[in-house]
Backbone bond lengths (Angstrom), bond angles and torsions (degrees), N, CA, C in turn:
res aa  C-N    CA-C-N  psi(-1)  N-CA   C-N-CA  omega(-1)  CA-C   N-CA-C  phi
1 M - - - 1.468 - - 1.529 109.09 -
2 L 1.335 116.75 132.89 1.462 121.18 -177.88 1.521 110.03 -68.22
3 K 1.334 116.38 127.07 1.458 119.98 177.97 1.518 109.89 -66.38
4 K 1.311 115.61 151.73 1.457 120.39 -178.85 1.522 110.90 -71.40
5 L 1.302 114.91 149.93 1.460 120.67 177.93 1.527 109.72 -57.55
6 T 1.326 115.71 132.26 1.458 122.00 -178.22 1.522 109.72 -126.00
7 I 1.321 115.75 138.88 1.461 121.46 175.96 1.518 107.61 -119.64
8 E 1.319 116.76 123.75 1.455 120.66 -178.55 1.514 110.22 -130.13
9 A 1.325 115.54 157.58 1.462 120.65 177.74 1.520 109.75 -78.54
10 V 1.328 116.93 138.29 1.463 121.43 174.71 1.519 108.15 -77.12
11 P 1.331 118.65 125.83 1.469 119.91 -179.02 1.523 111.48 -57.74
12 D 1.324 116.10 140.31 1.461 120.39 175.73 1.525 108.74 -132.73
13 S 1.324 115.96 -177.31 1.461 120.74 -175.23 1.517 112.59 -96.89
14 S 1.349 117.02 15.34 1.461 119.64 -175.52 1.518 112.64 -70.45
15 G 1.328 116.72 -27.12 1.457 120.00 179.50 1.512 114.33 82.69
16 G 1.343 118.27 -0.93 1.455 120.55 -179.91 1.519 111.90 -83.41
17 L 1.352 115.49 169.84 1.449 120.26 177.38 1.524 110.24 -68.61
18 T 1.332 116.29 143.38 1.457 121.93 179.57 1.520 109.48 -110.34
19 P 1.335 118.60 128.61 1.466 120.07 177.70 1.523 111.28 -59.25
20 L 1.319 115.44 154.44 1.461 120.52 176.44 1.523 110.07 -64.23
21 P 1.339 117.74 151.89 1.469 119.93 176.41 1.530 111.14 -58.94
22 F 1.313 115.05 152.62 1.466 121.56 178.48 1.516 108.16 -104.75
23 E 1.315 117.65 124.14 1.465 122.43 179.62 1.521 109.42 -109.97
24 A 1.327 116.63 126.27 1.457 120.82 178.97 1.523 109.82 -65.61
25 Q 1.327 117.04 140.65 1.454 120.13 176.57 1.520 111.46 -65.61
26 F 1.340 115.58 -39.44 1.458 121.71 -178.73 1.527 107.69 -130.07
27 N 1.315 116.49 137.27 1.451 118.46 176.41 1.525 109.77 -65.07
28 P 1.325 117.78 135.13 1.473 119.53 176.43 1.523 110.41 -56.41
29 T 1.324 116.11 139.46 1.461 119.21 179.91 1.523 111.45 -70.18
30 S 1.323 116.45 -21.67 1.466 120.57 177.30 1.519 108.26 -159.19
31 Y 1.313 115.53 161.44 1.465 121.14 171.37 1.515 107.99 -148.06
32 K 1.326 116.02 158.76 1.461 120.89 -172.96 1.521 110.85 -126.32
33 H 1.334 116.35 132.30 1.460 122.50 172.36 1.529 108.48 -102.91
34 S 1.319 116.83 133.55 1.467 121.56 177.41 1.528 109.11 -116.61
35 Y 1.341 115.66 135.12 1.456 122.62 178.52 1.528 107.83 -124.24
36 R 1.333 116.57 139.62 1.459 118.73 -177.74 1.520 111.32 -147.80
37 N 1.327 115.53 134.54 1.461 122.12 168.44 1.522 108.01 -104.73
38 N 1.322 116.78 138.22 1.461 121.45 178.33 1.528 110.03 -100.04
39 Y 1.331 115.50 134.97 1.457 121.33 -178.75 1.528 109.89 -128.00
40 Q 1.312 114.93 155.57 1.464 121.99 172.85 1.522 107.64 -115.72
41 N 1.329 116.70 131.52 1.456 120.39 178.48 1.524 110.31 -89.56
42 R 1.321 115.14 122.07 1.461 120.63 177.75 1.529 108.72 -112.49
43 Q 1.306 116.18 121.34 1.457 120.70 -178.37 1.514 110.06 -123.72
44 G 1.316 115.31 127.05 1.449 120.10 -179.73 1.518 112.29 -78.36
45 I 1.336 115.80 164.05 1.471 121.47 178.30 1.525 109.28 -65.81
46 N 1.337 115.51 139.05 1.469 122.52 178.87 1.523 112.66 61.27
47 T 1.315 117.08 33.98 1.463 121.03 175.27 1.519 108.53 -117.73
48 S 1.334 115.85 155.14 1.458 120.95 -176.19 1.524 112.60 -99.07
49 G 1.299 117.82 -5.70 1.458 120.81 -179.05 1.511 110.95 -139.55
50 S 1.314 115.85 176.43 1.464 120.23 178.82 1.518 109.63 -136.20
51 K 1.306 115.32 154.56 1.451 121.00 -179.36 1.530 109.62 -101.67
52 A 1.333 115.82 130.35 1.462 120.58 177.92 1.530 108.54 -79.55
53 V 1.327 116.14 116.79 1.460 121.72 -178.10 1.530 108.42 -104.39
54 Y 1.315 116.15 122.86 1.467 121.18 -177.88 1.529 111.09 -62.66
55 L 1.340 116.17 131.94 1.457 121.26 177.41 1.525 111.41 -107.32
56 V 1.345 116.35 -57.58 1.454 119.32 -174.40 1.523 109.46 -163.00
57 T 1.323 116.15 152.27 1.461 121.88 171.84 1.518 108.64 -91.10
58 A 1.322 116.46 120.21 1.463 121.39 -178.06 1.531 109.97 -74.20
59 P 1.331 116.80 154.09 1.465 119.07 177.19 1.525 111.27 -61.39
60 E 1.312 115.39 148.22 1.462 121.40 176.69 1.531 109.77 -65.69
61 V 1.324 116.03 146.11 1.462 121.33 179.82 1.525 109.34 -119.68
62 L 1.331 115.83 134.30 1.464 122.50 176.82 1.518 108.32 -111.46
63 H 1.313 116.49 126.14 1.461 121.76 -177.81 1.525 108.61 -123.35
64 L 1.335 117.30 128.34 1.458 120.99 178.92 1.527 110.15 -152.15
65 T 1.333 115.12 165.11 1.462 122.03 178.46 1.525 109.12 -122.17
66 M 1.326 116.19 127.71 1.459 121.78 177.86 1.524 109.33 -110.78
67 V 1.330 116.00 140.94 1.453 122.25 178.56 1.526 108.97 -109.34
68 L 1.331 116.31 131.43 1.461 122.26 179.64 1.521 109.68 -120.22
69 E 1.322 116.22 137.22 1.456 121.89 174.51 1.520 109.03 -131.27
70 K 1.312 116.05 163.65 1.464 121.76 -177.35 1.528 109.86 -57.28
71 T 1.334 116.82 127.81 1.463 121.22 -176.76 1.514 109.51 -160.16
72 I 1.323 116.47 -171.77 1.464 122.97 175.16 1.524 107.35 -119.57
73 L 1.314 117.69 128.39 1.454 120.69 179.06 1.514 109.85 -156.25
74 K 1.324 115.29 170.18 1.458 122.45 -179.37 1.523 108.95 -99.53
75 I 1.339 116.21 130.60 1.460 119.27 178.13 1.523 109.43 -137.40
76 G 1.311 115.08 177.58 1.460 120.77 171.91 1.510 113.04 89.11
77 F 1.312 116.02 -160.33 1.455 121.95 -179.81 1.518 109.80 -89.03
78 P 1.324 118.69 145.54 1.464 120.91 179.05 1.524 111.37 -60.66
79 K 1.306 116.55 137.60 1.458 122.15 173.76 1.536 107.91 -87.26
80 P 1.333 118.90 170.37 1.460 120.38 179.35 1.529 113.34 -53.74
81 M 1.343 117.13 -30.57 1.455 119.79 179.57 1.530 111.91 -89.39
82 G 1.319 116.26 5.65 1.461 119.77 177.22 1.512 114.08 84.38
83 L 1.344 118.70 13.97 1.455 121.11 -177.94 1.516 110.43 -111.16
84 G 1.316 115.88 144.73 1.441 120.68 173.87 1.518 109.90 -101.14
85 A 1.321 116.23 -178.38 1.461 120.40 -179.79 1.526 110.02 -71.55
86 I 1.335 116.23 141.77 1.453 121.19 178.01 1.526 108.18 -94.17
87 V 1.330 117.15 122.71 1.447 121.21 -178.20 1.522 109.65 -132.57
88 K 1.312 115.25 163.39 1.456 120.10 -179.95 1.517 113.04 -122.09
89 S 1.306 118.34 -30.58 1.458 119.92 -168.78 1.521 112.93 -74.86
90 V 1.345 114.58 150.74 1.454 121.21 175.91 1.524 110.13 -62.88
91 Y 1.313 116.98 -39.49 1.462 121.06 179.87 1.518 110.80 -57.97
92 D 1.349 117.01 -44.20 1.463 120.31 179.77 1.526 111.54 -66.13
93 Q 1.330 117.37 -33.81 1.463 120.05 176.80 1.530 110.48 -64.17
94 V 1.314 115.59 -41.64 1.467 119.64 177.87 1.521 110.00 -62.68
95 Q 1.336 116.80 -41.89 1.459 120.19 179.44 1.530 111.05 -64.95
96 A 1.340 116.46 -34.34 1.471 120.04 177.25 1.519 110.69 -63.06
97 F 1.333 115.95 -42.16 1.461 119.82 177.70 1.525 111.00 -63.77
98 L 1.332 116.43 -44.74 1.464 120.17 -179.20 1.521 111.96 -65.73
99 L 1.330 116.83 -36.12 1.462 120.51 177.41 1.519 110.85 -60.80
100 L 1.323 116.18 -41.32 1.462 120.81 -179.13 1.523 112.26 -74.40
101 A 1.336 116.57 -47.96 1.464 120.33 -165.99 1.515 114.79 -102.76
102 Y 1.340 117.85 -27.69 1.466 120.70 -170.58 1.523 113.51 -107.99
103 K 1.313 117.09 -40.39 1.466 120.54 -175.34 1.519 110.74 -65.83
104 M 1.333 115.51 148.40 1.459 121.29 179.92 1.519 110.51 -73.26
105 N 1.313 116.26 137.15 1.461 121.33 172.29 1.527 107.79 -72.98
106 G 1.330 117.34 119.56 1.455 121.24 -175.35 1.513 113.81 -62.62
107 T 1.325 117.71 -20.68 1.465 120.79 -179.39 1.523 111.80 -86.30
108 T 1.347 116.45 -43.82 1.468 120.05 -177.27 1.524 112.40 -93.16
109 H 1.352 117.23 -10.98 1.466 122.51 -178.50 1.525 111.80 59.32
110 A 1.310 116.39 39.07 1.464 123.06 177.31 1.525 108.02 -157.04
111 P 1.331 117.69 155.93 1.468 119.01 174.05 1.522 110.67 -60.54
112 R 1.310 115.77 155.53 1.463 120.70 -176.73 1.525 112.16 -73.42
113 G 1.324 115.24 147.68 1.451 120.50 167.23 1.517 108.87 -69.80
114 L 1.335 116.48 143.64 1.457 121.02 -173.87 1.523 111.34 -124.10
115 R 1.317 113.43 162.63 1.460 121.38 173.86 1.527 106.94 -133.32
116 V 1.336 116.57 114.60 1.460 121.91 178.71 1.525 107.70 -96.63
117 I 1.335 116.26 125.03 1.462 120.99 -174.60 1.524 109.00 -123.58
118 R 1.311 116.62 124.74 1.468 121.86 173.92 1.513 108.14 -148.70
119 G 1.329 116.75 114.72 1.462 120.32 -177.64 1.517 110.07 59.98
120 N 1.338 116.57 -126.16 1.472 120.15 179.75 1.521 112.64 -92.44
121 M 1.327 116.61 9.12 1.468 120.40 177.86 1.522 110.49 -94.90
122 T 1.330 116.59 126.75 1.463 123.11 170.92 1.519 106.95 -127.55
123 F 1.330 116.29 118.62 1.459 121.64 -171.59 1.519 109.00 -124.08
124 E 1.334 117.57 110.31 1.457 121.63 177.73 1.519 108.57 -85.88
125 C 1.343 115.65 132.84 1.460 118.40 -166.83 1.521 110.94 -165.48
126 V 1.312 114.90 -176.20 1.464 123.68 166.42 1.520 106.90 -131.01
127 L 1.326 116.29 156.32 1.461 120.21 177.19 1.526 109.01 -74.59
128 E 1.329 116.67 125.36 1.459 120.97 177.26 1.527 111.11 -94.52
129 S 1.333 117.47 -41.89 1.459 120.21 178.46 1.517 109.95 -156.47
130 A 1.337 115.26 155.48 1.467 121.71 176.71 1.521 108.23 -146.64
131 D 1.319 116.92 119.81 1.459 122.57 176.29 1.531 107.66 -109.89
132 V 1.328 115.99 120.75 1.457 121.40 -176.72 1.522 109.46 -105.64
133 S 1.340 116.54 123.60 1.467 121.71 177.31 1.524 108.36 -116.74
134 Y 1.336 117.35 118.66 1.460 121.70 174.69 1.522 107.46 -88.53
135 T 1.338 116.49 121.86 1.468 120.21 -168.86 1.525 114.48 -116.63
136 A 1.332 119.10 -6.29 1.470 121.39 176.97 1.517 108.71 -151.34
137 F 1.350 116.18 149.09 1.458 121.06 -173.45 1.530 109.93 -139.62
138 D 1.345 116.40 153.81 1.460 119.85 176.24 1.531 109.73 -88.14
139 E 1.344 115.77 -173.61 1.464 119.47 -174.85 1.516 113.18 -66.78
140 T 1.354 117.36 -17.37 1.467 120.32 178.51 1.522 112.09 -91.27
141 G 1.330 116.88 -6.94 1.459 120.62 -177.78 1.518 113.57 95.25
142 A 1.342 116.65 -0.89 1.466 119.83 178.81 1.530 109.52 -75.22
143 P 1.321 118.02 139.23 1.468 119.50 -179.29 1.525 111.74 -68.61
144 I 1.327 116.39 137.96 1.465 121.37 176.23 1.529 110.93 -118.71
145 R 1.317 116.83 0.82 1.468 120.66 176.63 1.525 108.50 -153.38
146 A 1.324 115.23 137.64 1.461 120.45 178.79 1.525 109.71 -142.74
147 E 1.324 115.47 149.99 1.461 122.05 174.14 1.524 108.20 -117.96
148 L 1.324 116.14 126.55 1.463 122.24 178.92 1.525 108.41 -106.38
149 D 1.313 115.36 110.84 1.465 121.70 176.80 1.525 106.38 -95.30
150 V 1.340 116.58 104.17 1.467 120.09 -169.88 1.525 111.06 -119.35
151 Q 1.319 114.21 151.52 1.459 121.51 178.85 1.514 108.90 -133.28
152 F 1.335 115.89 125.35 1.454 122.45 -179.60 1.522 109.32 -111.72
153 R 1.328 116.00 137.48 1.463 121.42 177.25 1.520 108.96 -104.22
154 G 1.336 115.99 124.67 1.448 121.46 -174.73 1.509 113.66 -72.69
155 S 1.317 115.22 160.00 1.462 122.30 174.57 1.517 107.05 -88.37
156 I 1.349 116.92 116.58 1.460 121.31 -177.44 1.517 109.86 -105.62
157 K 1.313 117.25 134.10 1.466 121.98 179.67 1.522 109.17 -103.68
158 D 1.320 117.80 -74.83 1.461 121.43 179.21 1.518 107.49 -155.03
159 P 1.335 119.27 81.17 1.451 121.65 -172.53 1.516 114.20 -63.10
160 M 1.331 118.13 -24.59 1.452 120.38 -179.03 1.512 112.86 -87.91
161 G 1.356 116.65 -11.97 1.444 119.30 -176.13 1.507 110.47 85.10
162 S 1.329 117.70 140.36 1.461 120.30 -173.34 1.516 112.69 -65.91
163 T 1.336 119.16 -24.19 1.457 120.73 -178.68 1.517 112.14 -86.74
164 A 1.347 117.42 -6.48 1.460 119.45 -176.33 1.510 112.87 -98.23
165 K 1.319 118.40 -3.81 1.454 120.07 -175.72 1.527 110.71 -69.69
166 S 1.321 115.47 132.82 1.454 120.04 176.41 1.518 110.41 -138.18
167 S 1.316 117.09 26.95 1.458 121.10 -179.98 1.519 110.12 -66.84
168 P 1.340 118.45 145.62 1.465 120.26 -177.49 1.515 113.69 -67.85
169 D 1.343 119.10 -4.79 1.457 117.91 175.46 1.523 111.10 -84.54
170 L 1.355 117.14 2.59 1.450 122.55 174.88 1.525 108.58 -124.44
171 T 1.338 116.77 153.06 1.462 119.65 174.26 1.524 108.41 -65.18
172 H 1.325 116.69 128.39 1.449 121.75 -172.95 1.521 110.23 -126.38
173 A 1.309 117.15 131.48 1.465 121.75 179.39 1.523 110.04 -93.04
174 H 1.327 115.63 145.88 1.460 120.75 179.97 1.526 108.45 -145.15
175 T 1.320 117.10 136.40 1.459 122.60 176.56 1.518 109.33 -99.79
176 V 1.329 116.98 125.15 1.461 122.38 -175.12 1.529 110.45 -69.23
177 K 1.335 114.55 133.98 1.465 120.96 174.87 1.526 108.67 -98.70
178 D 1.346 116.40 162.35 1.462 119.70 -169.82 1.521 113.24 -66.41
179 W 1.316 119.03 -17.75 1.459 120.52 -177.67 1.527 113.03 -103.38
180 Q 1.337 116.97 5.87 1.456 120.18 -173.91 1.528 112.43 -100.53
181 N 1.343 115.84 148.31 1.452 121.36 168.75 1.526 108.03 -120.95
182 L 1.328 116.47 171.38 1.454 119.90 -172.35 1.533 113.44 -65.77
183 P 1.345 119.63 -45.80 1.469 118.11 177.29 1.531 112.90 -58.63
184 M 1.337 116.42 -36.74 1.460 120.31 179.90 1.529 111.34 -63.91
185 I 1.334 115.91 -44.69 1.466 119.90 -179.53 1.527 110.26 -68.01
186 T 1.351 115.62 -39.14 1.468 119.63 179.71 1.525 110.78 -62.51
187 E 1.330 117.15 -39.53 1.466 121.25 176.33 1.522 110.56 -62.34
188 E 1.325 116.61 -40.28 1.468 121.28 -179.22 1.526 111.40 -65.82
189 I 1.342 117.01 -40.22 1.467 120.47 -175.87 1.521 111.68 -81.79
190 Y 1.333 117.12 -48.78 1.465 121.60 -173.25 1.525 114.03 -98.55
191 G 1.348 116.75 -17.95 1.452 118.97 -172.38 1.507 112.11 78.00
192 D 1.339 117.34 15.64 1.472 121.70 -177.67 1.525 108.34 -152.18
193 A 1.346 116.34 103.66 1.464 120.84 -177.17 1.520 112.63 -66.26
194 H 1.341 117.05 -20.38 1.462 120.04 -176.47 1.528 112.69 -69.36
195 L 1.303 118.08 -9.23 1.465 121.19 -179.43 1.533 112.26 -87.91
196 Y 1.341 117.29 10.48 1.468 119.28 -176.23 1.524 112.57 -62.83
197 L 1.354 117.74 -29.87 1.469 119.75 179.26 1.522 110.93 -66.39
198 L 1.336 116.82 -36.66 1.463 120.87 175.37 1.521 110.33 -60.29
199 V 1.331 116.71 -43.68 1.468 121.43 -179.52 1.525 110.05 -67.58
200 A 1.328 117.54 -41.38 1.470 120.62 179.30 1.518 110.46 -60.49
201 E 1.339 116.29 -43.98 1.462 119.73 179.66 1.527 111.45 -65.28
202 A 1.334 116.98 -41.37 1.467 120.74 -178.47 1.519 111.96 -65.53
203 N 1.340 116.75 -25.66 1.462 120.32 -178.37 1.525 113.37 -105.14
204 G 1.348 116.85 7.69 1.461 120.70 176.85 1.510 113.83 65.96
205 L 1.332 117.15 34.37 1.465 120.70 -179.61 1.527 109.28 -88.80
206 D 1.343 115.95 126.73 1.459 120.37 177.59 1.520 110.64 -75.78
207 H 1.322 116.75 -30.25 1.464 120.64 -179.73 1.518 107.69 -142.11
208 F 1.320 115.66 126.97 1.466 117.99 -172.80 1.526 112.55 -68.69
209 R 1.350 117.64 -16.31 1.461 119.82 178.16 1.525 112.23 -83.50
210 A 1.326 116.73 -11.52 1.467 119.92 -176.07 1.522 110.54 -84.80
211 L 1.303 115.82 62.66 1.460 121.21 178.79 1.520 109.69 -108.29
212 K 1.323 116.45 134.03 1.451 121.61 177.38 1.521 109.10 -111.67
213 P 1.335 117.00 140.58 1.462 119.66 176.53 1.529 110.90 -55.14
214 G 1.317 116.20 136.33 1.457 121.20 -179.48 1.516 113.91 95.42
215 K 1.355 117.16 -12.72 1.456 119.74 178.97 1.519 109.82 -69.32
216 K 1.318 117.06 137.66 1.455 121.88 179.70 1.525 110.16 -97.61
217 L 1.303 115.52 127.55 1.456 122.36 178.35 1.515 109.40 -114.70
218 H 1.328 116.62 152.29 1.460 119.05 170.80 1.522 108.65 -119.76
219 F 1.317 114.33 142.74 1.461 122.66 -176.12 1.525 107.90 -114.14
220 P 1.327 117.78 106.91 1.462 121.05 -175.91 1.518 111.81 -76.16
221 P 1.334 117.64 164.45 1.472 120.11 172.50 1.520 110.06 -59.25
222 T 1.319 116.83 148.79 1.457 121.01 -179.96 1.516 109.99 -107.40
223 E 1.324 115.96 163.64 1.465 120.31 -179.93 1.516 111.95 -63.93
224 K 1.341 118.11 -29.72 1.457 119.79 -179.54 1.518 111.48 -70.17
225 D 1.373 115.79 -23.01 1.467 119.16 177.70 1.517 111.92 -86.32
226 H 1.332 116.12 -18.02 1.454 121.29 178.33 1.513 108.60 -132.05
227 P 1.330 119.99 71.17 1.459 121.45 -176.64 1.502 111.41 -62.00
228 A 1.318 115.10 152.80 1.458 120.40 -179.24 1.527 109.57 -65.80
229 A 1.323 117.35 144.97 1.466 121.80 -179.69 1.518 109.67 -74.63
């Protein structure tokens, strides 16, 4: 039987108390992962199109909906005997989730890092947003059902790998192919063919047309990538 989705705090060095993990009453029927690369469009004067220049890979986003109904569960901070407060109301369940995922950690002055676990998925993240909809009520007006539409933003380290980076803000090596010229390669690396003289000077080229296939060039950072303070 598939274990229920669980959200727990990632241990840190703050030394403060950590809320108990939050377990969904019902496994979400679906969840969505979003992936995005950010680009900058650079368009030259008197041109009809623009080139999309890669800027950064955005953190992965996990989006899911949890349903809560009136029940009995353990929430809050662990007591000396390892027990949390026993509550029944939907409102208290929502507060338990917010205490874990949304409220600021008084020691670190930031919301807690989280770990969302469902089946073989483990997603380290922080809560980006939570929309709570109360959809059913008892005779006193107290909510007995709620839907939590939540979005978690993943912790991203280096999705491309440190050896794969070729952004123009780093020195980048390139091997000349038989059909390439220097302005063409400069346009490919920097998005601006007019910087070919900078590349020629950096590589000690007397003439930018004197390129042989197989020659290795390096493309240094440019001033536009590191503007003066």
